[in-house]
N, C-alpha and C positions, 0 to 999 in steps of 0.2 A: 504494500500500500504506500503510495506516495503522499507525503504531507506537504502541502503548499505553505510556504512562509508568507504570512499576510503582511501587507504594508502596515506600519504603525502610524498613528496620527502624527503629523509633522509639527503640529502646534505644541510648543513647549508650554506646559501648564504655568500660567501666571496667577498671581493672587486674584486678579479679577476674573479668571476663567473658572466659573462654577461648573459643576458636573454636567448640567444640561447643555451649556455652550460647548463643552468638550464632546458631548454626544453628537450634536448636530454636525460639528466639524468632522467627527469620526465617521458618521454616515457617509459623508462626501468622500473623505480621503481613504477610508478602509473599504467600505462596501462598494461605492459607485466608481470612484476613480481608480480603485485598486482592482477593478474587474474589467480587463481590456475590452471584452465585447460591448460593454455599455459605453465606454469611451469612444469606440469605433462608431456606434450608432447615434450618439448625441454630440453635437458640436459643443466645445467649451462655452461659447457665448449663449448657448441654450440651456445651460445648467444654472438654474436660479438659486443662488446662494444668498443667505440672509445674514451675512456677517458684516461687521462695520467695514465700510469702504467698498463693499461689493454692490453691483447694480442689481436692484430688485427686478421682478418680472416686467416685461414690456407691456404697456397698456394696450397696444394694438399688435396683432400677430400677422407677419408677412410670411411668404413661402419659405424663406430661409430661417425663420424662427422656430420651426418645428422639425422633428419632435423636440419637445421640451421636457425637462425633468425639474421638479421642484420638491423640496423637503419642507414640510409645514408642521410646526408643533401643534398638537391637538389636545394635549392634556390626557386624561384617562377617565373612564366611567367607573372603573373599579376602585377599590380602596387604594388611594395614592400612597399613603404613609402608614406603615405598621411599626410601632415601637416595641422594643424588648429591652431587657436589662443589658444585652450585648451591643445593641445598636439599632439601626433602622433599616427596614426594607422599603424601597421606594419604587414606584412604577412611573415611567414616562413614555408617552406615545407620540409618534410622528406619522403623518401621512406622506407617502411618496406619491406625488401626483405626476401623471404622464399625460401630456397633451400631444396628440399625433397630427392634428390638422388633416387627417385622412379619413374618408368614409369607409375604406376597407379595413378589415380587422387585422390583417397580417402584421402591420407595423406595431400595433398595440400589443398583440400576442407575443411578438418577438421581444419587445421591451419588458413585458411582464415576466416572461420566462427568464430573461437574463437577470432581472431583479431578484427573482426567487433563487436562481443559482448563486448570485452574489451573497445573499443573506445566508443561504445554506452553506456556502464555503466557509463563512465565519463560524457557524455553529458546528458543522461537521469537523472542521479542523480542530475545534475545541475538544470534541469527543476523542479524536485520534491522538491528541497530545496530552490528554488527561486534565486539561484546564477546563474550568466551568464555562467560560466564554472568552474566546480569543479576539478581543476587540481593542486591545491596547491598554486597557485599564482593568485592574484586578477587581474593582467594585462592580463591573458589569458581569452579572451571573447568568443571565438567560436572555435570549432574544426570540420573540414570537411574531409571526404574521397572524393577526387576529381577524381582520376583515379585508375584503377586497371588493370593489364595486366598479362597474363600467357603465359608461353613458355615451350616447350620441348627441345628447341635447343639453349638456352642462355648459351653458353659455358664460358662466363665470370663468371656468378654466379655459374654455375655448375663446373667450373674448369676442363673441359674436361670429366666430368662424366655425363652420360645420366640420365635424370630425370626432373621432373617438377619443374619450378620456378614460383614465383609470386612476382609482385611488386605492392604494395598498397601505393599510395601517399596520405599523410594527410597534411592538411594545418591548421596552427594555426593563428588565428586572434588576434592580441595583441594591447592593448591600453595603452599608456604611458602618464602620466600627464606631462605637459610642465615644471612646476617648480620643482616638487619633484623628478621626475625620469629622464627627458631628460636633463635638464640644471643644475642639482645639481652639484656643484664642477666645473662648466665650467665658466671661467672668462668672464665677460661681455665685449662685443666688443664696443669700443667707436665709435660713429658716426662722431666725429670731431677730427682728429689727432692733431689739434692745442691745445687741452686741456691738453697736457703734461706740 
């Protein structure tokens, strides 16, 4: 069995880089840009990144603007935070939106399949190496695709241009250690105000 070495997120964690920002950067760098078939199918200018300094999605779509990939934070409908004496389990969800600009399904299906392969590569590589999730950060424990929808009439994603769109929701299961990650640099609360 061949184990593929996955690209690690290139962003060096800074004080201002919270785990959620690191996740969205990792989706792009590890899953999407780390999977050559997706890079071959979608031009760099059609990958909508939502980082500081990056151009958001175009308000009007021309022929050269599709297919387009966008990663959108969507929260979660399940219990987002579960606390224990050891730390916290957190869930964070993102939609990966595909806009094809094409009324035929082949382009959408090809992009969906490559997204599934890219996500599977991360999770299968984790199983093969014995790590819980090989996403570049030890606190990412599991990645699931939970929903996927397709539409020919989603005029918000299509921006009034006819063509297939697809939304794939992925959920990250994160575990944070109580002392080193959650409460580091947080002042201890006093239980008795008279201690002043």
